[in-house]
C-alpha atoms as a printed R data frame, in Angstrom:
   type eleno elety resid chain resno       x        y       z
1  ATOM     1    CA   MET     A     1 -12.799 -163.394 -69.227
2  ATOM     2    CA   SER     A     2 -15.944 -165.249 -68.211
3  ATOM     3    CA   LYS     A     3 -18.920 -163.348 -66.836
4  ATOM     4    CA   LYS     A     4 -18.476 -164.955 -63.424
5  ATOM     5    CA   LYS     A     5 -14.820 -163.892 -63.215
6  ATOM     6    CA   GLU     A     6 -15.740 -160.434 -64.466
7  ATOM     7    CA   LYS     A     7 -18.433 -160.052 -61.792
8  ATOM     8    CA   LYS     A     8 -16.022 -161.309 -59.147
9  ATOM     9    CA   GLU     A     9 -13.422 -158.695 -60.155
10 ATOM    10    CA   ILE     A    10 -16.072 -155.963 -60.123
11 ATOM    11    CA   LEU     A    11 -17.139 -157.036 -56.646
12 ATOM    12    CA   ILE     A    12 -13.558 -157.214 -55.358
13 ATOM    13    CA   ASN     A    13 -12.896 -153.685 -56.594
14 ATOM    14    CA   LEU     A    14 -16.183 -152.465 -55.133
15 ATOM    15    CA   ILE     A    15 -15.366 -153.912 -51.694
16 ATOM    16    CA   LEU     A    16 -11.792 -152.599 -51.751
17 ATOM    17    CA   GLU     A    17 -13.059 -149.143 -52.717
18 ATOM    18    CA   THR     A    18 -15.707 -149.191 -49.981
19 ATOM    19    CA   CYS     A    19 -13.498 -150.631 -47.265
20 ATOM    20    CA   PRO     A    20  -9.787 -149.935 -47.874
21 ATOM    21    CA   LYS     A    21  -8.770 -151.712 -44.650
22 ATOM    22    CA   ILE     A    22  -9.495 -155.015 -46.406
23 ATOM    23    CA   LYS     A    23  -6.645 -156.216 -48.597
24 ATOM    24    CA   LYS     A    24  -7.300 -158.064 -51.864
25 ATOM    25    CA   ASN     A    25  -5.318 -161.142 -50.844
26 ATOM    26    CA   LEU     A    26  -7.433 -161.362 -47.684
27 ATOM    27    CA   LEU     A    27 -10.619 -161.445 -49.764
28 ATOM    28    CA   ILE     A    28  -9.327 -164.065 -52.170
29 ATOM    29    CA   LYS     A    29  -7.070 -166.419 -50.237
30 ATOM    30    CA   ARG     A    30  -8.313 -166.617 -46.662
31 ATOM    31    CA   GLU     A    31 -11.472 -168.094 -45.334
32 ATOM    32    CA   ILE     A    32 -12.695 -165.216 -43.194
33 ATOM    33    CA   ASN     A    33 -16.044 -163.913 -42.120
34 ATOM    34    CA   LEU     A    34 -16.034 -160.278 -43.190
35 ATOM    35    CA   VAL     A    35 -18.753 -159.327 -40.701
36 ATOM    36    CA   ASN     A    36 -17.869 -161.449 -37.673
37 ATOM    37    CA   ASP     A    37 -14.148 -160.698 -37.994
38 ATOM    38    CA   GLY     A    38 -14.850 -156.947 -38.048
39 ATOM    39    CA   TYR     A    39 -13.870 -156.128 -41.635
40 ATOM    40    CA   LEU     A    40 -17.340 -154.898 -42.627
41 ATOM    41    CA   ASP     A    41 -19.637 -152.833 -40.447
42 ATOM    42    CA   SER     A    42 -23.226 -151.771 -41.078
43 ATOM    43    CA   LEU     A    43 -22.248 -148.619 -42.965
44 ATOM    44    CA   ASP     A    44 -19.911 -150.584 -45.243
45 ATOM    45    CA   ILE     A    45 -22.731 -153.041 -45.960
46 ATOM    46    CA   ILE     A    46 -25.146 -150.217 -46.836
47 ATOM    47    CA   GLN     A    47 -22.564 -148.718 -49.199
48 ATOM    48    CA   ILE     A    48 -21.930 -152.077 -50.846
49 ATOM    49    CA   ILE     A    49 -25.680 -152.621 -51.315
50 ATOM    50    CA   ALA     A    50 -26.054 -149.167 -52.887
51 ATOM    51    CA   LYS     A    51 -23.180 -149.808 -55.298
52 ATOM    52    CA   ILE     A    52 -24.511 -153.234 -56.275
53 ATOM    53    CA   GLU     A    53 -27.949 -151.702 -56.908
54 ATOM    54    CA   LYS     A    54 -26.307 -149.121 -59.153
55 ATOM    55    CA   ILE     A    55 -24.429 -151.821 -61.085
56 ATOM    56    CA   ASN     A    56 -27.497 -154.072 -61.436
57 ATOM    57    CA   LYS     A    57 -29.832 -151.118 -62.042
58 ATOM    58    CA   LYS     A    58 -32.403 -152.644 -59.705
59 ATOM    59    CA   LYS     A    59 -33.214 -152.522 -56.010
60 ATOM    60    CA   ILE     A    60 -32.226 -155.246 -53.584
61 ATOM    61    CA   ASN     A    61 -34.935 -156.279 -51.152
62 ATOM    62    CA   VAL     A    62 -33.092 -155.607 -47.901
63 ATOM    63    CA   ASN     A    63 -35.726 -157.519 -45.931
64 ATOM    64    CA   LYS     A    64 -34.386 -160.724 -47.475
65 ATOM    65    CA   LEU     A    65 -30.749 -160.000 -46.603
66 ATOM    66    CA   LYS     A    66 -29.099 -161.665 -43.651
67 ATOM    67    CA   ARG     A    67 -25.858 -161.128 -41.820
68 ATOM    68    CA   SER     A    68 -24.529 -164.230 -43.585
69 ATOM    69    CA   THR     A    69 -25.073 -162.556 -46.978
70 ATOM    70    CA   PHE     A    70 -21.930 -160.520 -46.296
71 ATOM    71    CA   LYS     A    71 -19.775 -163.179 -44.660
72 ATOM    72    CA   ASP     A    72 -17.444 -163.666 -47.642
73 ATOM    73    CA   LEU     A    73 -16.810 -162.777 -51.249
74 ATOM    74    CA   ASN     A    74 -18.827 -165.670 -52.686
75 ATOM    75    CA   SER     A    75 -21.868 -164.853 -50.543
76 ATOM    76    CA   ILE     A    76 -21.835 -161.218 -51.650
77 ATOM    77    CA   LEU     A    77 -21.286 -162.276 -55.248
78 ATOM    78    CA   LYS     A    78 -24.752 -163.841 -55.255
79 ATOM    79    CA   LEU     A    79 -26.203 -160.301 -55.057
80 ATOM    80    CA   LEU     A    80 -24.718 -159.509 -58.481
81 ATOM    81    CA   LYS     A    81 -27.000 -161.958 -60.297
């Protein structure tokens, strides 16, 4: 499995663990806005940030994050770089 696919799977599992109301097929197949459509709230976003920081072993500068950072899977995936 490529690193990109591996990171995507890690992120999918992380989001599903953090927010069980989101279904995997919703993350992968539909074009949705996770924030605007009410799937992620501020607490979910904080938990996702904390888990990504733990995976990356470095802090994310939250001052540079925007609402659009969490709009979909691909946008969030950019935090795993």
